[in-house]
VMD Tcl script that draws the C-alpha trace (Angstrom):
set ca {
  {-46.82 153.09 127.77}
  {-48.95 151.21 130.37}
  {-52.20 151.96 128.50}
  {-50.67 150.70 125.24}
  {-49.49 147.52 126.85}
  {-52.96 146.93 128.25}
  {-54.59 147.48 124.79}
  {-52.10 145.15 123.10}
  {-52.87 142.44 125.66}
  {-56.62 142.91 125.26}
  {-56.35 142.15 121.59}
  {-54.40 138.86 122.20}
  {-50.85 140.04 121.48}
  {-47.87 139.73 123.82}
  {-44.78 141.85 123.61}
  {-41.30 140.15 123.70}
  {-39.39 139.90 127.03}
  {-37.03 142.86 126.38}
  {-40.07 145.15 126.41}
  {-40.23 144.84 130.17}
  {-36.50 145.15 131.06}
  {-35.76 147.91 133.50}
  {-32.98 150.37 132.69}
  {-30.50 148.38 134.83}
  {-31.54 145.10 133.17}
  {-31.05 146.68 129.75}
  {-27.64 147.91 130.62}
  {-26.59 144.54 132.01}
  {-27.91 142.71 128.91}
  {-26.71 145.24 126.36}
  {-23.69 143.20 125.10}
  {-26.07 140.34 124.17}
  {-28.77 142.67 122.91}
  {-26.82 144.56 120.17}
  {-29.46 143.48 117.50}
  {-32.19 145.12 119.67}
  {-30.19 148.30 120.21}
  {-28.83 148.71 116.70}
  {-32.14 147.78 115.10}
  {-33.97 150.04 117.46}
  {-36.45 147.40 118.52}
  {-38.76 148.55 121.31}
  {-40.97 151.38 122.65}
  {-41.43 154.45 120.57}
  {-43.95 157.15 121.50}
  {-43.97 160.42 119.57}
  {-45.76 163.75 119.42}
  {-43.73 164.63 116.29}
  {-42.08 167.46 118.29}
  {-45.33 169.45 118.55}
  {-46.09 168.81 122.32}
  {-49.71 167.96 121.85}
  {-49.81 164.04 121.84}
  {-53.62 163.83 122.05}
  {-54.13 165.58 118.72}
  {-50.93 164.66 116.81}
  {-49.04 161.58 117.93}
  {-48.49 157.81 117.66}
  {-47.59 154.88 119.80}
  {-45.26 152.32 118.16}
  {-43.37 149.17 119.28}
  {-40.81 147.74 116.94}
  {-40.93 143.96 117.28}
  {-38.22 143.06 114.74}
  {-36.17 144.94 112.18}
  {-33.74 143.88 109.47}
  {-30.49 145.29 108.30}
  {-30.01 147.89 105.67}
  {-26.85 146.18 104.57}
  {-28.86 143.02 103.73}
  {-31.40 145.06 101.88}
  {-28.64 146.69 99.76}
  {-27.12 143.35 98.80}
  {-30.52 141.86 98.04}
  {-30.71 139.07 100.61}
  {-31.03 138.30 104.23}
  {-33.15 140.02 106.85}
  {-34.90 142.61 104.74}
  {-38.15 143.01 106.73}
  {-39.53 144.71 109.79}
  {-42.67 144.47 111.93}
  {-44.31 146.86 114.38}
  {-47.37 147.29 116.51}
  {-48.90 150.83 116.58}
  {-51.77 152.47 118.36}
  {-53.57 155.39 116.75}
  {-55.94 156.98 119.16}
  {-59.36 158.37 118.24}
  {-58.78 161.51 116.07}
  {-55.04 161.43 116.83}
  {-53.32 162.47 113.51}
  {-50.25 160.82 112.22}
  {-49.30 163.53 109.75}
  {-48.86 163.37 106.03}
  {-45.61 161.59 105.11}
  {-44.09 159.08 102.70}
  {-40.96 156.91 102.54}
  {-38.14 156.62 100.03}
  {-37.17 152.97 100.68}
  {-39.86 151.40 102.79}
  {-42.88 149.62 101.48}
  {-45.40 148.63 104.21}
  {-48.56 146.73 104.84}
  {-50.71 148.66 107.30}
  {-53.15 146.28 108.98}
  {-56.10 147.05 111.32}
  {-55.50 144.51 114.07}
  {-58.51 145.52 116.05}
  {-60.40 148.31 117.63}
  {-62.23 151.10 115.68}
  {-61.93 152.23 112.09}
  {-58.59 153.28 110.73}
  {-58.78 156.20 108.31}
  {-55.95 156.65 105.84}
  {-55.77 159.83 103.71}
  {-53.84 159.30 100.39}
  {-52.07 161.45 97.82}
  {-49.62 160.60 95.11}
  {-46.23 161.99 94.17}
  {-44.96 164.22 91.36}
  {-42.24 163.07 89.02}
  {-39.64 164.05 91.59}
  {-41.34 162.14 94.39}
  {-42.67 165.23 96.12}
  {-46.18 165.59 97.54}
  {-48.72 166.28 94.76}
  {-51.96 167.78 95.77}
  {-53.59 166.85 92.36}
  {-52.26 163.22 92.01}
  {-53.69 159.97 93.07}
  {-52.23 156.54 92.76}
  {-52.62 152.80 93.28}
  {-52.59 150.70 96.46}
  {-53.42 147.09 97.21}
  {-56.03 146.32 99.78}
  {-55.65 142.75 101.06}
  {-53.95 141.97 97.73}
  {-56.71 143.63 95.60}
  {-55.60 146.47 93.42}
  {-57.40 149.79 94.09}
  {-56.92 153.17 92.53}
  {-57.22 156.23 94.78}
  {-58.03 159.85 93.97}
  {-56.07 162.76 95.50}
  {-57.13 163.18 99.05}
  {-59.23 160.02 99.18}
  {-59.83 158.65 102.66}
  {-59.46 154.85 102.84}
  {-61.41 153.15 105.62}
  {-59.89 149.98 107.12}
  {-62.09 147.96 109.39}
  {-60.60 145.38 111.81}
  {-58.80 142.67 109.76}
  {-58.40 144.76 106.67}
  {-55.06 146.04 105.34}
  {-53.44 148.22 102.74}
  {-50.11 148.04 101.00}
  {-48.39 151.38 100.56}
  {-45.37 151.83 98.36}
  {-42.65 154.56 98.50}
  {-44.20 157.62 97.04}
  {-47.69 157.03 98.45}
  {-48.22 159.97 100.70}
  {-50.45 159.11 103.73}
  {-51.78 160.41 106.95}
  {-53.92 158.36 109.36}
  {-56.00 158.38 112.52}
  {-58.50 156.37 114.48}
  {-62.23 156.99 113.89}
  {-64.81 156.05 116.50}
  {-62.13 154.85 118.94}
  {-58.59 153.73 119.31}
  {-57.04 151.32 116.76}
  {-54.39 148.68 117.21}
  {-52.36 148.58 113.93}
  {-49.92 146.08 112.63}
  {-47.13 147.12 110.23}
  {-45.14 144.70 108.19}
  {-42.56 146.36 106.02}
  {-39.17 146.56 104.38}
  {-36.28 147.38 106.71}
  {-37.32 150.28 108.87}
  {-35.09 153.39 109.22}
  {-37.04 156.03 111.26}
  {-34.11 158.44 111.35}
  {-33.78 158.97 107.60}
  {-36.69 157.30 105.74}
  {-39.64 159.42 107.02}
  {-40.32 162.29 104.65}
  {-42.98 164.63 106.08}
  {-45.00 167.15 104.03}
  {-44.62 169.73 106.86}
  {-41.33 170.50 108.61}
  {-41.88 168.49 111.84}
  {-39.76 166.01 113.84}
  {-40.06 162.27 114.04}
  {-39.21 161.85 117.71}
  {-40.49 163.53 120.86}
  {-38.28 165.60 123.14}
  {-38.75 164.12 126.62}
  {-37.83 166.09 129.76}
  {-37.10 163.47 132.33}
  {-38.55 164.08 135.75}
  {-38.51 160.42 136.91}
  {-36.53 157.31 136.21}
  {-37.73 155.63 132.97}
  {-39.94 152.53 133.55}
  {-38.70 151.18 130.22}
  {-36.41 152.76 127.70}
  {-37.65 154.25 124.47}
  {-35.65 153.60 121.25}
  {-34.66 157.25 121.28}
  {-33.09 156.63 124.73}
  {-30.64 153.98 123.71}
  {-27.84 156.32 122.61}
  {-27.83 158.35 125.87}
  {-28.74 155.56 128.37}
  {-26.83 152.67 127.11}
  {-23.60 154.38 125.89}
}
mol new
graphics top color blue
foreach p $ca { graphics top sphere $p radius 0.5 }
foreach p [lrange $ca 0 end-1] q [lrange $ca 1 end] { graphics top cylinder $p $q radius 0.2 }
display resetview
């Protein structure tokens, strides 16, 4: 968490004030911070339930998130924004989304590698299918298993059904994500049977709460 905060600052970004609330501050401000809690804004660090963060994991911070009810009715706050950090050779495993379209932006650091596959007619992972993405607004076809390289400043738009895995190459990467409303509990479809969130065994008081802590610590 501290290392991620340092990297974010080094690249000229600043997190919002609620990022630095203590547990007691969060509890005291919870009645005024329902949008933060219900939208799951905040710190999110995962090892996908595998217990080996260095080889498979991801840092995320949700800066803002819209409402699924607005998305369903076709108007209102239908967008989300995150900062992510993908460490060198740290895999975010192959997955897709049913609802969410997303722009993945290399905000700085090393190269971001994104491995791409298409879907079959039922939306399932298809080893033999490619697809189409947009790189900074330019249409680009991809072959099955093609590895897209994003340099700092470059981006790709992924639609539901674009299966993707990614990692940093040559160093750590600060990533921006701008997307449709984000629902990490139900809208991450992984190729392999893995979990979205880490299971944390607390041995000290949290410095700051993770989004996965809100239910237990703020209830």
